[in-house]
Backbone as CSV, one residue per row, in Angstrom:
resi,resn,N_x,N_y,N_z,CA_x,CA_y,CA_z,C_x,C_y,C_z
1,UNK,-4.180,35.794,13.586,-4.154,35.088,14.680,-2.882,34.243,15.006
2,UNK,-2.403,33.740,14.021,-1.159,33.005,14.059,0.051,33.678,13.519
3,UNK,1.084,33.747,14.222,2.431,34.642,13.716,2.917,33.993,12.446
4,UNK,2.586,32.731,11.962,3.331,32.137,10.925,2.156,31.387,10.112
5,UNK,2.433,31.500,8.718,1.439,30.849,8.026,1.723,29.434,7.554
6,UNK,2.976,28.942,7.952,3.435,27.748,7.670,3.952,26.929,8.684
7,UNK,3.961,25.701,8.666,4.621,24.992,9.864,6.161,24.805,9.709
8,UNK,7.052,25.242,10.329,8.504,25.153,10.000,8.887,23.769,10.581
9,UNK,9.629,23.075,9.766,10.172,21.571,10.146,11.323,21.694,11.263
10,UNK,10.976,20.913,12.117,11.839,21.183,13.470,11.565,22.066,14.500
11,UNK,10.423,22.757,14.217,9.736,23.799,15.289,8.514,23.664,15.119
12,UNK,7.747,24.614,14.886,6.234,24.597,14.851,5.748,25.729,14.158
13,UNK,4.422,25.732,14.213,3.613,26.809,13.554,3.839,28.030,14.648
14,UNK,3.948,27.955,15.865,4.025,28.682,16.848,5.369,29.125,17.619
15,UNK,6.499,28.545,16.795,7.826,28.975,17.384,8.785,27.851,17.111
16,UNK,9.905,28.169,17.444,10.981,27.089,17.035,11.373,26.349,18.171
17,UNK,10.708,26.213,19.149,11.033,25.279,20.522,10.365,24.004,20.248
18,UNK,10.952,23.011,20.527,10.314,21.624,20.537,9.399,21.283,21.632
19,UNK,8.746,20.224,21.473,7.769,19.889,22.690,8.282,19.535,23.806
20,UNK,9.327,18.922,23.681,10.196,18.375,24.754,10.750,19.541,25.751
21,UNK,11.398,20.695,25.036,11.901,21.677,25.551,10.623,22.461,26.243
22,UNK,9.612,22.529,25.608,8.610,23.371,26.350,8.084,22.836,27.754
23,UNK,8.065,21.520,27.615,7.788,20.805,28.751,8.715,20.759,29.685
24,UNK,9.901,20.598,29.454,11.133,20.602,30.425,11.280,21.820,31.124
25,UNK,11.100,22.830,30.538,11.397,24.223,31.040,10.004,24.665,31.909
26,UNK,8.842,24.161,31.880,7.714,24.368,32.697,7.589,23.863,33.816
27,UNK,7.119,24.334,35.056,7.053,23.716,36.376,5.873,22.555,36.039
28,UNK,6.085,21.571,37.004,5.156,20.424,36.951,3.670,20.764,37.162
29,UNK,3.419,21.830,37.843,2.044,22.139,38.089,1.512,22.713,36.896
30,UNK,2.249,23.529,36.304,1.897,24.066,34.876,1.522,23.054,33.859
31,UNK,2.466,22.033,33.844,2.338,21.040,32.919,1.108,20.322,33.137
32,UNK,0.663,20.017,34.454,-0.441,19.291,34.741,-1.656,20.221,34.330
33,UNK,-1.603,21.242,34.600,-2.888,22.224,34.045,-3.001,22.202,32.753
34,UNK,-2.030,22.247,31.924,-1.856,22.253,30.395,-2.518,20.878,29.916
35,UNK,-1.921,19.880,30.478,-2.519,18.631,30.137,-4.159,18.427,30.357
36,UNK,-4.435,18.880,31.465,-6.045,18.990,31.898,-6.637,19.700,30.890
37,UNK,-6.338,20.798,30.587,-7.023,21.817,29.690,-7.091,21.074,28.327
38,UNK,-5.803,20.367,27.992,-5.881,19.919,26.518,-6.851,18.707,26.416
39,UNK,-7.013,17.812,27.541,-7.636,16.644,27.628,-9.169,17.153,27.325
40,UNK,-9.502,18.216,28.129,-10.868,18.827,27.927,-11.368,19.189,26.542
41,UNK,-10.290,19.593,25.789,-10.507,20.241,24.442,-10.301,19.145,23.505
42,UNK,-9.916,17.910,23.812,-9.522,16.855,22.992,-10.834,16.219,22.134
43,UNK,-11.923,16.252,22.892,-13.160,15.767,22.297,-13.437,16.452,21.214
44,UNK,-13.418,17.819,21.249,-13.543,18.699,19.921,-12.549,18.384,18.714
45,UNK,-11.339,18.199,19.349,-10.360,18.093,18.330,-10.520,16.813,17.642
46,UNK,-10.822,15.661,18.254,-11.103,14.311,17.623,-12.443,14.441,16.700
47,UNK,-13.380,15.209,17.139,-14.703,15.066,16.349,-14.292,15.978,15.110
48,UNK,-13.633,17.069,15.099,-13.302,17.697,13.750,-12.345,16.861,12.796
49,UNK,-11.315,16.258,13.494,-10.397,15.345,12.850,-11.198,14.139,11.963
50,UNK,-11.933,13.529,12.870,-12.765,12.570,12.142,-13.574,12.755,11.159
51,UNK,-14.301,14.074,11.286,-15.143,14.479,10.163,-14.510,14.819,9.028
52,UNK,-13.332,15.423,9.077,-12.523,15.971,7.974,-11.669,14.745,7.265
53,UNK,-11.441,13.507,8.009,-10.731,12.536,7.362,-11.641,11.342,7.192
54,UNK,-13.014,11.638,7.172,-13.902,10.736,6.962,-13.860,10.050,5.396
55,UNK,-13.258,10.673,4.585,-13.207,10.273,3.159,-12.166,9.151,3.045
56,UNK,-11.101,8.987,3.933,-10.192,7.978,3.859,-10.686,6.693,4.031
57,UNK,-10.504,5.911,3.019,-11.310,4.435,3.072,-10.429,3.548,4.087
58,UNK,-9.393,3.732,4.029,-8.405,2.609,4.715,-8.534,3.048,6.325
59,UNK,-9.168,2.305,7.064,-9.315,2.560,8.586,-7.984,3.116,9.205
60,UNK,-6.796,2.107,9.092,-5.549,2.432,9.545,-4.958,3.857,9.259
61,UNK,-5.134,4.128,7.861,-4.645,5.554,7.564,-5.480,6.625,8.129
62,UNK,-6.779,6.363,8.216,-7.565,7.518,8.922,-7.462,7.478,10.306
63,UNK,-7.023,6.570,10.928,-6.798,6.678,12.522,-5.307,7.319,12.554
64,UNK,-4.352,6.902,11.555,-3.116,7.513,11.636,-3.066,9.080,11.563
65,UNK,-4.119,9.623,10.500,-4.196,10.966,10.408,-4.797,11.734,11.448
66,UNK,-5.766,11.064,12.096,-6.439,11.746,13.175,-5.343,11.747,14.487
67,UNK,-4.607,10.657,14.646,-3.544,10.763,15.526,-2.375,11.669,15.611
68,UNK,-2.195,11.971,14.187,-1.207,12.995,13.716,-1.633,14.423,13.943
69,UNK,-2.958,14.582,13.814,-3.681,15.847,14.085,-3.721,16.237,15.545
70,UNK,-3.992,15.276,16.487,-4.023,15.451,17.759,-2.595,15.710,18.306
71,UNK,-1.642,15.104,17.702,-0.136,15.271,17.944,0.240,16.799,17.659
72,UNK,-0.075,17.212,16.508,0.253,18.450,16.121,-0.449,19.491,16.967
73,UNK,-1.681,19.282,17.213,-2.502,20.203,18.251,-1.739,20.156,19.507
74,UNK,-1.319,19.126,20.062,-0.600,19.193,21.468,0.573,19.861,21.344
75,UNK,1.489,19.641,20.290,2.570,20.623,20.216,2.442,22.112,20.064
76,UNK,1.443,22.368,19.200,1.059,23.813,19.275,0.396,24.292,20.388
77,UNK,-0.443,23.475,20.865,-1.257,24.070,22.366,0.064,24.413,23.387
78,UNK,0.889,23.473,23.590,1.829,23.762,24.604,2.709,24.931,24.232
79,UNK,3.075,25.154,23.072,3.835,26.297,22.531,3.124,27.392,22.867
80,UNK,1.971,27.564,22.452,1.059,28.782,22.815,0.847,29.150,24.348
81,UNK,0.604,28.075,24.978,0.416,28.105,26.503,1.992,28.830,27.131
82,UNK,3.081,28.404,26.661,4.408,28.840,27.042,4.367,30.279,26.911
83,UNK,3.677,30.763,25.621,3.943,32.344,25.194,2.733,33.074,25.947
84,UNK,1.962,32.399,26.839,0.965,33.214,27.449,-0.394,33.366,26.714
85,UNK,-0.383,32.542,25.703,-1.656,32.494,24.875,-2.508,31.722,25.606
86,UNK,-3.869,31.808,25.189,-4.858,30.981,25.503,-5.638,30.043,24.428
87,UNK,-4.946,29.042,24.086,-5.384,28.201,22.752,-6.662,27.688,23.074
88,UNK,-7.169,27.457,24.278,-8.555,26.704,24.330,-9.657,27.586,23.829
89,UNK,-9.369,29.021,23.744,-10.362,29.927,22.997,-10.620,29.824,21.682
90,UNK,-9.573,29.213,21.028,-9.804,29.024,19.579,-9.316,27.578,19.155
91,UNK,-9.498,26.445,20.024,-9.272,25.040,19.677,-9.935,24.745,18.267
92,UNK,-11.176,25.146,17.871,-11.525,24.622,16.674,-10.586,24.932,15.621
93,UNK,-10.267,26.262,15.508,-9.331,26.826,14.337,-8.028,25.942,14.470
94,UNK,-7.640,25.702,15.642,-6.309,24.815,15.836,-6.398,23.574,15.268
95,UNK,-7.574,22.890,15.441,-7.957,21.581,15.270,-8.000,21.570,13.469
96,UNK,-8.637,22.637,13.038,-8.785,22.587,11.520,-7.429,22.891,10.765
97,UNK,-6.734,23.718,11.407,-5.249,24.044,10.797,-4.389,22.619,10.992
98,UNK,-4.593,21.948,12.072,-3.995,20.610,12.108,-4.312,19.568,11.178
99,UNK,-5.637,19.732,10.705,-6.062,18.602,9.568,-5.451,19.076,8.472
100,UNK,-5.458,20.357,8.012,-4.709,20.929,6.784,-3.352,20.451,6.754
101,UNK,-2.586,20.693,7.885,-1.212,20.452,8.092,-0.805,18.858,7.768
102,UNK,-1.733,18.067,8.338,-1.636,16.494,8.204,-1.892,16.125,6.720
103,UNK,-2.966,16.825,6.020,-3.378,16.541,4.796,-2.244,16.914,3.861
104,UNK,-1.372,17.870,4.200,-0.290,18.405,3.260,1.038,17.618,3.465
105,UNK,0.959,16.642,4.442,2.088,15.587,4.528,2.798,16.179,5.899
106,UNK,2.509,16.888,6.687,3.093,17.337,7.941,2.991,16.420,8.920
107,UNK,3.966,16.400,9.712,3.838,15.335,11.134,4.321,15.935,12.338
108,UNK,3.849,15.450,13.344,4.606,16.203,14.528,5.995,15.918,14.655
109,UNK,6.629,14.848,14.095,7.718,14.769,14.169,8.161,14.492,12.674
110,UNK,8.876,15.626,11.775,9.362,15.589,10.706,8.099,15.609,9.699
111,UNK,8.511,15.283,8.314,7.478,15.525,7.206,7.589,14.450,6.157
112,UNK,6.527,13.958,5.604,6.308,12.799,4.693,7.289,13.472,3.473
113,UNK,7.984,12.673,2.906,8.675,13.023,1.451,7.936,13.113,0.395
114,UNK,8.150,14.191,-0.239,7.371,14.494,-1.517,7.565,13.435,-2.785
115,UNK,8.792,12.736,-2.612,9.005,11.851,-3.619,9.057,10.400,-3.268
116,UNK,8.434,10.031,-2.388,8.280,8.516,-1.638,6.823,8.296,-2.232
117,UNK,6.648,7.321,-3.055,5.299,6.872,-3.537,4.544,6.311,-2.603
118,UNK,5.112,5.932,-1.370,4.294,5.187,-0.299,3.605,6.418,0.449
119,UNK,4.074,7.750,0.436,3.643,8.605,1.140,2.356,9.242,0.712
120,UNK,1.224,9.583,1.492,0.016,10.329,0.809,0.379,11.590,0.218
121,UNK,1.378,12.030,0.905,1.706,13.685,0.181,2.154,13.343,-1.221
122,UNK,2.894,12.349,-1.785,3.451,12.226,-2.853,2.192,11.469,-3.794
123,UNK,1.551,10.674,-3.225,0.473,10.146,-4.038,-0.806,11.267,-4.541
124,UNK,-0.957,12.120,-3.588,-1.958,13.267,-3.767,-1.335,14.209,-4.882
125,UNK,-0.111,14.722,-4.674,0.476,15.683,-5.496,0.768,14.984,-6.951
126,UNK,1.174,13.847,-7.020,1.280,13.422,-8.285,0.361,12.363,-8.970
127,UNK,-0.770,12.377,-8.297,-2.023,11.572,-8.498,-1.648,10.075,-8.817
128,UNK,-1.178,9.586,-7.711,-0.661,8.061,-7.835,-1.827,7.297,-7.119
129,UNK,-1.641,5.924,-7.277,-2.388,5.026,-6.724,-1.618,3.698,-6.288
130,UNK,-1.356,3.491,-5.048,-0.630,2.292,-4.672,-1.636,1.289,-4.020
131,UNK,-1.363,-0.098,-4.639,-2.198,-0.968,-4.081,-1.348,-2.242,-3.953
132,UNK,-1.847,-3.279,-3.105,-1.161,-4.484,-2.985,-1.250,-5.313,-4.324
133,UNK,-0.161,-6.402,-4.537,-0.366,-7.133,-5.467,-1.309,-8.224,-5.177
134,UNK,-1.973,-8.807,-6.227,-2.835,-10.124,-5.746,-1.951,-11.278,-5.208
135,UNK,-2.466,-11.920,-4.070,-1.941,-12.880,-3.449,-2.240,-14.330,-4.076
136,UNK,-3.234,-14.396,-4.955,-3.395,-15.624,-5.642,-2.974,-15.605,-7.033
137,UNK,-2.300,-16.594,-7.642,-2.065,-16.546,-9.021,-3.242,-17.024,-9.792
138,UNK,-3.773,-16.488,-10.807,-4.871,-17.006,-11.811,-4.212,-17.135,-13.177
139,UNK,-3.955,-18.086,-13.673,-3.427,-18.342,-15.127,-4.081,-17.538,-16.048
140,UNK,-3.241,-16.862,-16.928,-3.794,-16.025,-18.088,-4.503,-14.709,-17.618
141,UNK,-4.720,-14.643,-16.359,-5.264,-13.287,-15.700,-4.565,-12.499,-14.815
142,UNK,-3.439,-12.953,-14.069,-2.686,-12.181,-13.256,-1.709,-11.571,-14.042
143,UNK,-1.772,-10.530,-14.542,-0.717,-9.713,-15.376,0.490,-9.293,-14.497
144,UNK,0.091,-8.881,-13.164,1.189,-8.574,-12.437,2.024,-9.550,-11.966
145,UNK,1.550,-10.864,-11.660,2.405,-11.945,-11.498,3.269,-12.370,-12.657
146,UNK,2.603,-12.316,-13.953,3.248,-12.517,-15.128,4.418,-11.653,-15.265
147,UNK,4.146,-10.381,-15.168,5.159,-9.134,-15.442,6.450,-9.316,-14.479
148,UNK,6.080,-9.901,-13.179,7.257,-10.025,-12.340,7.969,-11.159,-12.265
149,UNK,7.693,-12.244,-13.065,8.538,-13.508,-13.367,9.845,-13.147,-13.889
150,UNK,10.950,-13.653,-13.225,12.205,-13.305,-13.726,12.706,-14.596,-14.121
151,UNK,12.852,-14.904,-15.279,13.279,-16.033,-16.017,14.730,-15.757,-16.602
152,UNK,15.760,-15.918,-16.024,17.102,-15.770,-16.593,17.798,-16.941,-17.234
153,UNK,17.091,-18.180,-17.402,17.642,-19.311,-17.909,17.120,-19.392,-19.336
154,UNK,15.766,-19.429,-19.562,15.332,-19.477,-21.032,15.570,-18.390,-21.718
155,UNK,16.207,-18.477,-23.166,16.244,-17.251,-23.994,15.081,-16.545,-24.045
156,UNK,15.209,-15.230,-24.303,14.131,-14.329,-24.475,13.328,-14.865,-25.731
157,UNK,13.841,-15.101,-26.805,12.909,-15.418,-28.037,11.957,-16.747,-27.696
158,UNK,12.574,-17.620,-26.956,11.896,-18.784,-26.505,10.757,-18.490,-25.384
159,UNK,11.100,-17.457,-24.603,10.104,-16.971,-23.852,8.828,-16.370,-24.604
160,UNK,9.367,-15.417,-25.421,8.211,-14.992,-26.292,7.442,-15.853,-27.095
161,UNK,8.058,-16.819,-27.350,7.220,-17.685,-28.232,6.265,-18.588,-27.448
162,UNK,6.801,-19.019,-26.175,6.039,-19.846,-25.318,4.678,-19.104,-24.875
163,UNK,4.873,-17.775,-24.508,3.979,-16.924,-24.036,2.835,-16.642,-25.232
164,UNK,3.076,-16.663,-26.335,2.288,-16.389,-27.342,1.581,-17.730,-27.965
165,UNK,2.400,-18.924,-27.842,1.969,-20.179,-28.562,1.215,-21.088,-27.683
166,UNK,1.550,-21.143,-26.500,1.234,-22.199,-25.552,-0.278,-22.054,-25.322
167,UNK,-0.770,-20.866,-25.104,-2.165,-20.701,-24.796,-2.878,-21.000,-25.999
168,UNK,-2.504,-20.561,-27.205,-3.245,-20.980,-28.368,-3.160,-22.342,-28.814
169,UNK,-2.104,-23.177,-28.300,-1.999,-24.573,-28.565,-2.862,-25.298,-27.571
170,UNK,-3.000,-24.742,-26.269,-3.859,-25.404,-25.387,-5.320,-25.227,-25.587
171,UNK,-5.785,-24.143,-26.149,-7.206,-24.040,-26.326,-7.777,-25.019,-27.447
172,UNK,-6.765,-25.744,-28.324,-7.079,-26.745,-29.446,-7.427,-28.104,-28.737
173,UNK,-7.178,-28.081,-27.528,-7.343,-29.475,-26.681,-8.547,-29.531,-26.113
174,UNK,-9.132,-30.693,-25.960,-10.343,-30.857,-25.155,-10.175,-30.489,-23.659
175,UNK,-11.220,-30.260,-23.093,-10.970,-29.715,-21.548,-10.313,-30.492,-20.729
176,UNK,-10.745,-31.979,-20.893,-9.805,-32.863,-19.820,-8.380,-32.769,-20.180
177,UNK,-7.977,-32.609,-21.314,-6.532,-32.879,-21.590,-6.074,-31.459,-21.243
178,UNK,-6.793,-30.322,-21.400,-6.301,-28.884,-20.824,-5.998,-29.208,-19.396
179,UNK,-6.956,-29.719,-18.579,-6.574,-30.024,-17.238,-5.532,-30.773,-16.955
180,UNK,-5.338,-31.938,-17.841,-4.148,-32.680,-17.479,-2.725,-31.955,-17.980
181,UNK,-2.882,-31.212,-19.082,-1.524,-30.346,-19.338,-1.215,-29.562,-18.297
182,UNK,-2.195,-28.756,-17.630,-1.932,-27.822,-16.538,-1.341,-28.601,-15.271
183,UNK,-1.756,-29.904,-15.153,-1.231,-30.742,-13.931,0.276,-31.068,-14.332
184,UNK,0.498,-31.526,-15.420,1.952,-31.765,-15.926,2.770,-30.636,-15.791
185,UNK,2.308,-29.536,-16.308,2.990,-28.307,-16.151,3.358,-27.918,-14.855
186,UNK,2.530,-28.216,-13.967,2.724,-27.805,-12.206,3.552,-28.719,-11.910
187,UNK,3.980,-30.012,-12.554,4.990,-30.831,-11.942,4.275,-31.834,-11.094
188,UNK,3.059,-32.243,-11.193,2.414,-33.285,-10.473,2.861,-34.444,-10.897
189,UNK,3.029,-35.457,-9.844,3.455,-36.834,-10.148,2.534,-37.619,-11.008
190,UNK,3.340,-38.472,-11.801,2.525,-39.210,-12.677,1.375,-40.165,-12.172
191,UNK,1.779,-40.726,-10.923,1.005,-41.597,-10.139,-0.160,-40.818,-9.775
192,UNK,0.007,-39.395,-9.086,-1.276,-38.655,-8.782,-2.179,-38.214,-9.927
193,UNK,-1.600,-37.847,-11.109,-2.362,-37.555,-12.169,-3.049,-38.907,-12.739
194,UNK,-2.516,-39.931,-12.596,-3.142,-41.138,-13.128,-4.434,-41.471,-12.260
195,UNK,-4.290,-41.176,-10.761,-5.429,-41.522,-10.096,-6.501,-40.518,-10.148
196,UNK,-6.063,-39.205,-10.361,-7.166,-37.912,-10.742,-7.941,-38.336,-11.927
197,UNK,-7.092,-38.642,-13.080,-7.999,-38.713,-14.234,-8.365,-40.261,-14.553
198,UNK,-8.189,-41.030,-13.737,-8.618,-42.607,-14.011,-8.003,-43.197,-15.212
199,UNK,-6.627,-42.850,-15.192,-5.834,-43.642,-16.199,-4.563,-44.338,-15.688
200,UNK,-3.972,-45.108,-16.316,-2.745,-45.704,-16.056,-1.589,-44.921,-15.985
201,UNK,-0.623,-45.081,-15.367,0.442,-44.397,-15.150,1.334,-44.477,-16.747
202,UNK,1.141,-45.546,-17.255,1.924,-45.550,-18.553,1.244,-44.811,-19.710
203,UNK,-0.276,-44.659,-19.285,-1.087,-43.810,-20.335,-0.691,-42.261,-20.179
204,UNK,-0.404,-42.010,-18.802,-0.087,-40.486,-18.492,1.142,-40.320,-19.006
205,UNK,2.117,-41.364,-19.100,3.451,-40.977,-19.899,3.511,-41.043,-21.186
206,UNK,2.481,-41.792,-21.804,2.323,-41.678,-23.229,1.774,-40.231,-23.720
207,UNK,0.612,-39.753,-23.048,0.169,-38.608,-23.187,1.047,-37.549,-23.059
208,UNK,2.041,-37.550,-22.175,3.008,-36.507,-21.950,3.833,-36.344,-23.379
209,UNK,4.200,-37.576,-23.742,5.045,-37.574,-24.887,4.191,-37.009,-26.100
210,UNK,2.864,-37.397,-26.432,2.080,-36.986,-27.328,1.877,-35.379,-27.270
211,UNK,1.721,-34.810,-25.961,1.658,-33.559,-25.827,2.966,-32.727,-26.340
212,UNK,4.020,-33.287,-25.918,5.318,-32.531,-26.545,5.524,-32.512,-27.873
213,UNK,5.073,-33.890,-28.597,5.548,-33.710,-29.845,4.231,-32.736,-30.673
214,UNK,3.029,-32.797,-30.165,2.069,-31.939,-30.852,2.518,-30.478,-30.671
215,UNK,2.814,-30.008,-29.507,3.230,-28.764,-29.187,4.423,-28.250,-30.097
216,UNK,5.512,-29.242,-30.248,6.521,-29.051,-31.029,6.154,-28.766,-32.559
217,UNK,5.195,-29.539,-32.920,4.885,-29.270,-34.287,3.883,-28.004,-34.553
218,UNK,3.195,-27.778,-33.489,2.294,-26.570,-33.676,3.162,-25.387,-33.738
219,UNK,4.269,-25.273,-32.871,5.346,-24.357,-33.006,6.020,-24.290,-34.439
220,UNK,6.330,-25.336,-34.968,6.766,-25.409,-36.200,5.888,-24.741,-37.138
221,UNK,4.666,-25.352,-37.161,3.618,-24.656,-38.179,3.570,-23.192,-37.852
222,UNK,3.485,-22.841,-36.637,3.357,-21.303,-36.483,4.528,-20.434,-36.926
223,UNK,5.781,-21.004,-36.686,6.838,-20.352,-37.223,6.964,-20.294,-38.614
224,UNK,6.614,-21.353,-39.429,6.543,-21.322,-40.746,5.404,-20.414,-41.322
225,UNK,4.277,-20.534,-40.666,3.137,-19.388,-41.235,3.907,-17.919,-40.956
């Protein structure tokens, strides 16, 4: 039924002429008639496309795929009409072929790149899964945030030691002091911490020094061990 078994980039499944060239060369009355026939067939095309792409969880991706299917069917429809064919007689097959073409990464304008990790064609072919990074930082749990931290000032051995020892040292402290250590690490002011923990500012400063000395001693014991 179809003269080609693959959609050619820059042309189409039914010839090498573009959509614009097909419409420009056709009389206005013929264009209006073709548009009216395609609108009548659009309901069936949409029904087939929505059914075939129902597995796409992302609503935006699903709608994009449906719209691309409609666009491809319109390109092929006008090309067939220009050649004297009657695509309305096999509009179901046209829609199903459009769904397969879009699923393979084909588009009305161009084609998805096979090596682009953000394209569905690459994700399906290489069995990749792309997702957004978490927007909220969760200490000791957000591995993506930790992996993306770029610290070019602290020497690497010190970074490794801190990542290994700080959590272990912190677990030795009472819960209230753990909260205070987090507040100090986040750079909260002494005045604000004093009000939050109902301590004097002098006591907060004293605890800061105690934490520093205790952590230094803990790291020394860990190194010795």
